[in-house]
C-alpha positions in Angstrom: -66.9 -41.1 -38.7 -63.7 -41.7 -36.9 -65.1 -40.3 -33.7 -68.1 -42.3 -34.2 -66.0 -45.6 -34.2 -64.2 -44.6 -31.1 -67.3 -43.9 -29.3 -68.7 -47.4 -30.4 -65.4 -48.9 -29.0 -65.7 -46.9 -25.7 -69.3 -48.0 -25.6 -68.5 -51.8 -26.1 -65.7 -51.4 -23.4 -67.9 -49.8 -21.1 -71.0 -52.1 -21.6 -68.8 -55.1 -21.1 -67.6 -53.6 -17.7 -71.1 -53.0 -16.7 -72.3 -56.6 -17.6 -69.2 -57.9 -15.7 -70.1 -56.2 -12.7 -73.7 -57.4 -12.4 -74.5 -60.1 -9.8 -77.1 -62.9 -9.4 -79.9 -60.4 -8.3 -80.6 -59.8 -12.1 -81.7 -63.4 -12.8 -85.3 -63.9 -13.9 -87.8 -65.3 -11.6 -87.3 -68.9 -12.6 -83.5 -68.8 -12.0 -82.6 -69.7 -15.6 -81.4 -66.7 -17.9 -79.3 -63.9 -16.9 -80.9 -60.7 -17.8 -79.1 -57.5 -16.9 -81.1 -54.4 -16.3 -80.8 -51.6 -18.8 -79.6 -48.4 -17.2 -81.2 -45.1 -18.2 -79.2 -42.0 -18.6 -80.3 -39.0 -16.6 -79.2 -36.6 -19.4 -81.2 -35.4 -22.4 -79.7 -36.0 -25.8 -78.4 -32.3 -25.8 -77.2 -32.2 -22.2 -75.3 -35.5 -22.8 -73.6 -34.1 -26.0 -72.6 -31.1 -24.0 -71.4 -33.2 -21.2 -69.4 -35.4 -23.3 -67.7 -32.6 -25.0 -66.8 -31.0 -21.8 -65.6 -34.4 -20.3 -63.5 -35.0 -23.5 -61.2 -32.2 -22.6 -60.5 -33.5 -19.1 -59.7 -37.2 -20.0 -56.3 -38.2 -19.3 -55.7 -39.5 -22.7 -58.2 -39.2 -25.6 -58.2 -41.7 -28.4 -59.7 -39.1 -30.9 -56.8 -36.7 -30.2 -54.1 -39.5 -30.2 -55.2 -41.2 -33.4 -57.5 -39.0 -35.5 -56.5 -35.4 -34.9 -55.7 -33.1 -38.1 -54.4 -30.5 -35.7 -51.0 -29.8 -34.3 -48.7 -32.6 -33.5 -45.4 -33.1 -31.9 -43.4 -35.8 -30.2 -43.1 -36.1 -26.5 -39.4 -36.7 -25.3 -38.3 -38.5 -22.2 -36.5 -36.4 -19.7 -32.8 -37.2 -19.1 -32.2 -39.8 -16.4 -30.7 -38.3 -13.5 -29.4 -40.5 -10.7 -31.5 -42.8 -8.5 -34.4 -40.0 -8.3 -35.1 -39.5 -12.0 -34.7 -43.0 -13.1 -36.0 -44.7 -16.2 -39.5 -45.4 -14.6 -39.9 -41.8 -13.5 -38.8 -40.5 -17.0 -41.6 -42.7 -18.5 -43.9 -41.6 -16.2 -43.2 -37.9 -16.7 -43.3 -38.5 -20.5 -46.7 -39.8 -20.3 -47.9 -37.0 -18.1 -46.5 -34.6 -20.7 -48.6 -36.6 -23.5 -51.6 -36.2 -21.1 -51.2 -32.4 -20.9 -50.7 -32.2 -24.8 -53.7 -34.2 -25.3 -55.8 -32.0 -23.0 -54.7 -29.0 -25.2 -55.9 -30.6 -28.2 -52.3 -31.7 -29.6 -51.3 -35.2 -30.3 -47.8 -36.1 -28.9 -48.0 -39.9 -29.4 -44.8 -39.7 -31.2 -45.7 -39.5 -35.0 -43.8 -35.9 -35.6 -40.0 -36.2 -35.9 -39.8 -32.5 -36.6 -41.1 -30.9 -33.4 -40.7 -32.1 -29.8 -42.1 -31.4 -26.4 -40.0 -32.2 -23.4 -38.9 -30.9 -19.9 -35.4 -30.3 -18.4 -35.5 -31.2 -14.6 -33.4 -29.6 -11.9 -33.8 -31.0 -8.4 -34.1 -28.0 -6.0 -34.7 -30.0 -2.8 -34.6 -33.4 -1.0 -35.1 -33.8 2.5 -36.8 -35.8 5.2 -39.4 -34.0 7.5 -38.9 -33.6 11.2 -42.6 -34.6 11.8 -43.9 -37.8 13.0 -44.6 -40.0 11.1 -41.6 -38.9 9.0 -42.1 -38.1 5.3 -39.7 -37.9 2.6 -40.0 -34.6 0.2 -38.5 -33.9 -3.3 -38.7 -30.6 -5.1 -38.0 -29.9 -8.7 -37.9 -27.0 -11.2 -39.3 -28.1 -14.6 -38.4 -26.1 -17.7 -41.0 -27.2 -20.4 -39.8 -26.6 -24.1 -41.3 -27.0 -27.6 -38.5 -27.4 -30.1 -37.6 -27.9 -33.9 -35.4 -30.8 -33.9 -33.9 -29.7 -37.3 -32.8 -26.1 -36.4 -32.8 -26.3 -32.6 -35.0 -23.3 -32.3 -37.2 -23.1 -29.3 -40.9 -22.1 -30.1 -42.2 -21.8 -26.5 -41.0 -22.3 -23.0 -42.4 -22.0 -19.3 -41.2 -23.3 -15.9 -43.1 -25.0 -13.0 -42.1 -25.6 -9.4 -43.4 -29.2 -8.3 -43.1 -31.0 -5.1 -43.6 -34.8 -4.1 -44.1 -36.2 -0.7 -44.1 -39.9 0.3 -43.1 -42.4 2.9 -39.9 -43.0 1.0 -37.8 -40.9 -1.6 -39.1 -43.4 -4.3 -42.8 -42.9 -3.5 -42.1 -39.1 -3.2 -40.8 -39.1 -6.8 -43.7 -41.0 -8.0 -46.1 -38.5 -6.3 -44.1 -35.6 -7.8 -45.0 -36.8 -11.3 -48.7 -36.6 -10.4 -48.3 -33.0 -9.2 -47.1 -31.9 -12.8 -50.2 -29.8 -13.9 -51.7 -28.4 -17.0 -51.5 -24.9 -15.7 -52.6 -21.6 -17.5 -48.9 -21.0 -18.2 -48.4 -24.4 -19.8 -51.7 -23.9 -21.9 -50.4 -20.4 -23.1 -46.9 -21.8 -24.0 -48.5 -24.6 -26.1 -50.7 -22.0 -27.9 -47.6 -20.1 -28.6 -45.8 -23.2 -30.0 -48.8 -24.4 -32.0 -49.0 -21.0 -33.7 -45.3 -21.1 -34.6 -45.5 -24.7 -35.7 -48.4 -23.8 -38.1 -46.4 -20.8 -39.4 -43.3 -23.1 -40.0 -45.5 -25.6 -42.2 -46.9 -22.6 -44.0 -43.5 -21.4 -45.0 -41.8 -24.7 -45.7 -44.0 -26.7 -48.1 -41.0 -27.5 -50.3 -39.2 -28.8 -47.4 -41.9 -31.1 -46.4 -42.2 -32.3 -50.0 -38.4 -33.0 -50.0 -38.6 -34.8 -46.7 -41.2 -37.2 -48.0 -39.7 -37.9 -51.2 -36.2 -38.7 -49.3 -38.0 -41.0 -47.0 -40.0 -42.6 -49.7 -36.8 -43.0 -51.9 -35.1 -45.0 -49.0 -38.1 -47.3 -48.6 -38.9 -45.7 -45.3 -42.8 -45.5 -45.8 -43.5 -45.4 -42.0 -41.4 -42.1 -41.8 -42.9 -40.7 -45.0 -46.4 -41.4 -43.5 -45.4 -40.0 -40.1 -44.3 -36.7 -41.7 -47.3 -36.6 -44.0 -49.8 -37.4 -41.1 -48.2 -34.7 -38.8 -49.0 -31.8 -41.2 -51.8 -29.7 -39.3 -55.0 -28.8 -41.2 -54.5 -25.1 -40.2 -51.5 -25.0 -42.8 -53.8 -25.2 -45.7 -51.4 -25.8 -48.8 -49.2 -28.3 -46.9 -52.0 -30.0 -45.5 -53.5 -30.5 -48.9 -50.3 -32.0 -50.4 -49.6 -34.1 -47.4 -53.3 -35.6 -47.6 -52.8 -36.3 -51.4 -49.9 -38.7 -50.4 -51.5 -40.5 -47.5 -53.1 -43.5 -49.4 -50.1 -44.2 -51.4 -47.8 -44.0 -48.5 -50.0 -46.3 -46.5 -50.2 -48.8 -49.0 -46.5 -48.9 -49.3 -46.1 -49.4 -45.6 -48.5 -52.1 -45.6 -46.7 -54.1 -48.4 -43.5 -53.6 -46.5 -44.8 -54.8 -43.1 -47.1 -57.6 -44.3 -44.7 -60.3 -43.0 -44.7 -58.6 -39.7 -48.4 -58.4 -39.6 -48.8 -62.0 -40.3 -46.3 -62.7 -37.4 -48.3 -60.5 -35.1 -51.7 -62.3 -36.4 -50.3 -65.6 -35.7 -49.0 -64.7 -32.1 -52.4 -63.0 -31.3 -54.2 -66.3 -32.3 -51.9 -68.3 -30.3 -52.4 -66.2 -27.1 -56.4 -65.7 -27.7 -57.4 -69.3 -28.4 -61.1 -69.1 -29.1 -61.5 -65.8 -27.2 -62.9 -62.9 -29.4 -59.9 -60.4 -30.1 -60.4 -57.5 -32.5 -56.6 -57.1 -33.1 -56.7 -60.4 -35.0 -59.0 -59.0 -37.5 -57.1 -55.8 -37.6 -53.9 -57.6 -38.7 -56.0 -59.6 -41.1 -57.1 -56.3 -42.5 -53.7 -54.7 -42.9 -52.2 -57.4 -45.0 -52.8 -56.3 -48.5 -54.5 -59.1 -50.8 -51.9 -59.1 -53.4 -49.2 -59.8 -50.8 -48.0 -63.6 -50.6 -48.8 -63.4 -46.9 -52.5 -62.7 -47.6 -53.3 -66.5 -48.5 -52.0 -67.8 -45.2 -53.7 -64.8 -43.2 -57.1 -65.8 -44.8 -56.6 -69.3 -43.7 -55.9 -68.3 -40.4 -58.8 -66.0 -40.0 -61.2 -68.5 -41.4 -60.0 -70.9 -38.6 -60.2 -68.1 -36.1 -63.9 -67.3 -37.0 -64.8 -71.2 -36.7 -63.5 -71.2 -33.2 -65.4 -68.1 -32.3 -68.7 -69.5 -33.6 -68.1 -72.7 -31.8 -67.6 -71.0 -28.6 -70.6 -68.7 -29.2 -72.8 -71.9 -29.9 -71.4 -73.6 -26.7 -72.2 -70.5 -24.7 -75.7 -70.3 -26.2 -76.4 -73.8 -25.2 -75.4 -73.1 -21.6 -76.8 -69.7 -21.1 -80.2 -70.9 -20.2 -79.1 -72.6 -17.1 -75.8 -71.0 -16.4 -75.3 -67.3 -15.3 -71.7 -67.0 -16.0 -72.2 -68.5 -19.5 -75.0 -66.0 -20.2 -72.8 -63.0 -18.9 -70.1 -64.1 -21.2 -72.3 -64.7 -24.1 -73.6 -61.1 -23.7 -70.1 -59.7 -23.8 -69.2 -61.8 -26.8 -72.4 -60.8 -28.8 -71.7 -57.0 -28.0 -68.2 -57.1 -29.1 -68.8 -59.3 -32.2 -71.5 -56.7 -33.1 -68.9 -54.1 -33.3 -66.1 -56.2 -34.8 -65.6 -54.0 -37.9 -65.3 -50.7 -35.7 -63.1 -52.2 -33.3 -60.8 -54.0 -35.8 -60.4 -50.4 -37.6 -59.4 -48.8 -34.3 -56.8 -51.6 -33.6 -55.5 -51.3 -37.1 -55.0 -47.5 -36.6 -53.0 -48.3 -33.3 -50.8 -50.5 -35.4 -50.1 -47.9 -38.0 -49.6 -45.3 -35.4 -47.0 -47.5 -33.7 -45.1 -48.0 -36.8 -45.0 -44.2 -37.6 -44.1 -43.4 -34.0 -41.2 -45.9 -34.1 -39.9 -44.3 -37.4 -40.2 -40.9 -35.9 -38.3 -41.9 -32.9 -35.3 -43.2 -34.9 -35.4 -40.0 -36.9 -35.6 -37.7 -33.8 -33.1 -39.6 -31.8 -30.6 -39.9 -34.6 -28.8 -36.6 -33.8 -30.2 -33.2 -34.0 -30.4 -30.2 -31.7 -32.4 -31.8 -29.0 -29.6 -34.3 -27.8 -28.3 -33.2 -24.6 -31.5 -31.5 -23.5 -34.0 -34.4 -23.3 -33.8 -38.1 -23.3 -35.4 -40.1 -26.1 -38.6 -41.0 -27.8 -38.2 -44.5 -26.4 -41.4 -44.3 -24.6 -43.6 -44.7 -27.7 -41.8 -48.1 -28.7 -42.6 -51.5 -27.4 -44.6 -52.2 -24.3 -45.1 -48.8 -23.2 -46.9 -47.9 -26.5 -49.6 -50.5 -25.6 -49.8 -49.2 -22.2 -50.6 -45.7 -23.5 -53.5 -46.9 -25.4 -54.8 -49.1 -22.6 -55.0 -46.0 -20.5 -56.8 -44.1 -23.2 -59.2 -46.8 -23.6 -60.0 -47.2 -19.8 -60.3 -43.3 -19.7 -62.5 -43.1 -22.5 -64.8 -45.8 -21.2 -66.0 -43.2 -18.6 -67.7 -41.2 -21.4 -70.6 -43.7 -21.7 -70.8 -44.8 -18.0 -73.2 -41.9 -17.2 -70.1 -39.7 -17.4 -68.8 -40.9 -14.0 -65.2 -40.5 -14.3 -64.2 -41.2 -10.8 -63.2 -44.8 -10.6 -61.6 -44.9 -14.0 -59.5 -41.8 -13.2 -58.4 -43.4 -9.9 -57.3 -46.6 -11.9 -55.3 -44.7 -14.4 -53.5 -42.5 -11.8 -52.7 -45.5 -9.8 -50.9 -46.6 -12.9 -49.1 -43.3 -13.4 
C-alpha cells in the first residue's frame, strides 16, 4: 500500500512534468482547447514491472527505502571537516553520497537510528596541478568506510576505497571526487556483513530495546522512542514484533507533542502557497490530532485553503477554453488534487521522519564512541533534509517516464 502511494506520487510528478513540457502543437484544430496527447508505454505489464524493479535498485535515492523500509537501518554520519578541501559543503555531499549507496543496498540511512552509524574517515593522499595544457587540478583520497555501534564502539564492518577528483580548480576537483565514490562490490559486501551483525544485535538485545524505548518515553522524547522502534529490522522477529506493537502509541504521543509546531508549519505553508495546491498543507492538518486545542484553528485554516483552491480551479476552468496556459495549469491542478490523499500521506511521513531523524541525531551526537572518527548527523536536519527528499522525488519520477532515467539522473548529479 505504501509503495502504491509512492508510485502514485511519482506518477503525479512525472505527469506534471510531461504536461508542462508540451507546446502549442497539441492544441485542437479550432485552436481553443489544450489537449495533450497521451503517451503509450512500449512495455507490456510484465516487462514494465520487471524494468521498474531493476531501475529501483539503481535510483540515486528511493522513497520506498527511505520512508517505508522494514529492513536494516542506520544513520549516515558526515565525515570530519578537514581544512579547505573537505569543507562543510563537501562533507554534506559525501554524507548524501553514502546515503545513496545505503539506499542502493536496500538500507535506509536517513538518520532515524541512533544506535548504528555508517560513515567514512578520509585521508588525502595527493593534491597537485598537472603539467598538461590546459592545466588541471587533481586530488586523491583514501576513504575508510565503517559501520559502527554507537553505544559500544564496535566496528561491524569496514572497507577502503581510493578515489581521485579532477577539475579546473581544487574546489571543482573536490566536488568531482565526491561523484567518483562508488557502490563497489567491496562496499556491498561490507554492508551485507554489517547488516547481518546489526540483525544479530537486535536478536540478542530485546530487553535493551525495551529499556531504550521506555527511557525515552519517560522523558517525553516520543520522537526518539519512535525512531528506536521504527529502526528495528523485520528480520529480528521478536524485537520487531515488540517494536511494532509500540508504534501507534508512540506516534500518537509525538503528534500531541508537536501539534503547535505543525500548526505553525501549516500557517507558514499557507502563507507561501497562496491559492496554489500544496499537499504539505493537508499533511500538517492531518498530523494535528483532533483532541488537541490546535485542531480547531487548523480546521478553519484548511477550510479557507480549500475555498481558495476551488476558486482558483473555477477560474482556470473558465479560461481553459481560450487560454492554453490556463488549460495546462488546470490539467496539472486536477491531477494533483485527484491524488491529494496519497500526496498528503507521503508528506506527513516525511515530516514524521524528520522529527525522528532530529531526535536520533541529538542522541548520536551527544557523546559516544563515534566522536572523533566522523563528524555529525547534521546533514539530516533543516534545509538539507528537504533537499534529500527533493532529490528522491526527482529521481523517482523517472520510474513512470517510460523508464528514461537520463535527464533526471543528470539533474540530480548536477546538485551533488
